[in-house]
C-alpha positions as CSV (number, residue, x, y, z in Angstrom):
1,X,25.6,8.4,-8.9
2,X,26.5,5.9,-6.2
3,X,25.0,8.3,-3.5
4,X,21.8,8.0,-5.6
5,X,21.7,4.7,-6.0
6,X,21.6,4.1,-2.0
7,X,19.1,7.2,-1.4
8,X,16.5,5.7,-3.7
9,X,16.2,2.2,-2.3
10,X,16.4,4.0,1.3
11,X,13.2,6.2,0.6
12,X,11.4,3.3,-1.0
13,X,12.1,1.3,1.9
14,X,10.8,4.1,4.0
15,X,7.9,4.3,2.0
16,X,7.5,0.7,2.1
17,X,5.8,-0.4,5.2
18,X,3.6,2.5,5.9
19,X,5.0,5.1,3.8
20,X,3.9,7.8,6.6
21,X,7.6,7.8,7.7
22,X,8.9,9.5,4.6
23,X,6.1,12.2,4.5
24,X,5.4,13.1,8.0
25,X,8.6,13.6,9.6
26,X,7.2,13.5,13.2
27,X,6.9,9.8,12.4
28,X,10.4,8.9,11.5
29,X,12.0,8.6,15.2
30,X,8.7,7.2,16.6
31,X,10.2,4.1,18.2
32,X,6.7,2.5,18.6
33,X,6.2,2.1,14.6
34,X,6.8,-1.5,13.6
35,X,9.6,-0.6,10.9
36,X,11.7,1.7,13.2
37,X,15.4,1.0,12.7
38,X,15.0,-1.9,10.2
39,X,18.1,-2.5,7.9
40,X,17.1,-2.0,4.2
41,X,17.2,-5.1,2.4
42,X,18.7,-4.8,-1.0
43,X,16.4,-5.4,-4.2
44,X,15.4,-9.0,-5.3
45,X,16.0,-7.8,-8.7
46,X,17.1,-4.6,-10.6
47,X,14.0,-1.9,-10.6
48,X,12.1,-3.6,-7.7
49,X,11.9,-0.6,-5.5
50,X,10.9,1.6,-8.5
51,X,8.1,-0.7,-9.0
52,X,7.5,-0.5,-5.1
53,X,7.3,3.1,-5.3
54,X,4.9,3.3,-7.9
55,X,2.3,0.9,-6.2
56,X,2.6,3.1,-3.3
57,X,1.7,6.2,-5.0
58,X,-1.7,4.4,-4.6
59,X,-2.2,3.9,-1.1
60,X,-3.2,7.0,1.2
61,X,-0.8,7.5,4.0
62,X,-3.6,7.3,6.8
63,X,-4.3,3.4,5.4
64,X,-0.7,2.2,5.3
65,X,-0.5,1.4,9.0
66,X,-4.1,-0.2,8.8
67,X,-3.1,-2.6,5.8
68,X,-0.1,-3.5,7.9
69,X,-2.0,-4.4,11.3
70,X,-4.5,-6.3,8.9
71,X,-2.0,-8.3,7.2
72,X,-0.5,-9.6,10.9
73,X,-4.1,-9.4,12.8
74,X,-7.2,-10.9,10.7
75,X,-9.3,-9.6,13.6
76,X,-8.6,-6.1,12.3
77,X,-11.2,-5.1,9.7
78,X,-10.2,-2.5,6.9
79,X,-12.8,0.1,6.9
80,X,-13.9,1.2,3.1
81,X,-11.5,3.9,2.4
82,X,-8.5,1.5,3.2
83,X,-10.3,-1.1,1.1
84,X,-10.7,0.9,-2.0
85,X,-6.9,2.0,-1.9
86,X,-6.1,-1.7,-1.8
87,X,-8.4,-2.5,-4.8
88,X,-6.9,0.5,-6.4
89,X,-3.4,-1.1,-5.9
90,X,-4.5,-4.1,-7.8
91,X,-3.4,-7.7,-6.9
92,X,0.1,-7.4,-9.0
93,X,1.1,-4.4,-6.3
94,X,-0.7,-5.9,-3.5
95,X,1.8,-9.1,-4.0
96,X,4.4,-7.0,-4.8
97,X,4.3,-4.9,-1.5
98,X,4.0,-8.3,0.4
99,X,7.1,-9.3,-1.2
100,X,8.8,-6.4,-0.4
101,X,7.7,-6.4,3.3
102,X,8.8,-9.8,3.7
103,X,12.2,-9.2,2.2
104,X,13.2,-7.2,5.8
105,X,15.0,-9.7,8.3
106,X,12.3,-9.1,10.9
107,X,9.6,-10.3,8.6
108,X,11.3,-13.1,6.8
109,X,9.8,-15.9,9.1
110,X,6.4,-14.4,8.4
111,X,6.9,-14.3,4.6
112,X,4.5,-17.1,3.6
113,X,1.9,-15.3,6.1
114,X,2.4,-11.8,4.4
115,X,2.3,-13.2,0.8
116,X,-0.9,-14.9,1.7
117,X,-2.7,-12.4,3.7
118,X,-1.7,-9.8,0.8
119,X,-3.8,-11.8,-1.5
120,X,-6.4,-12.4,0.7
121,X,-6.9,-9.0,1.6
122,X,-7.2,-7.8,-1.9
123,X,-9.8,-10.4,-3.1
124,X,-11.7,-9.6,0.3
125,X,-11.8,-5.9,-0.8
126,X,-12.2,-6.4,-4.3
127,X,-15.3,-8.8,-3.7
128,X,-17.0,-6.0,-1.6
129,X,-17.3,-4.0,-4.9
130,X,-16.7,-0.6,-3.3
């Protein structure tokens, strides 16, 4: 059971940023992806990664990186397909995924930006009424 307790958060963290890593093995060793080699952070509370996984089931695999890029580069406009994914996620999941990304040591300095942009992206996409 202890091994399973390590595997579940590990898989969820791989899904976390863009979820293509876990589902497309060809991307798992790609050093150009922003999450390559990151140390998996511990959960802020029990069951957090399970909730993150639930949220990620609503993200199309091709949109994960586009959403990530939009969070850090406001000039990148999300296409309608990815915007529909964000709306489908809902505000709660958008905030939760932003929190999860901010847990990684690499992204801690941008935690406030990630939180703000996660919420803003949701509201902008929701306003499009797609």
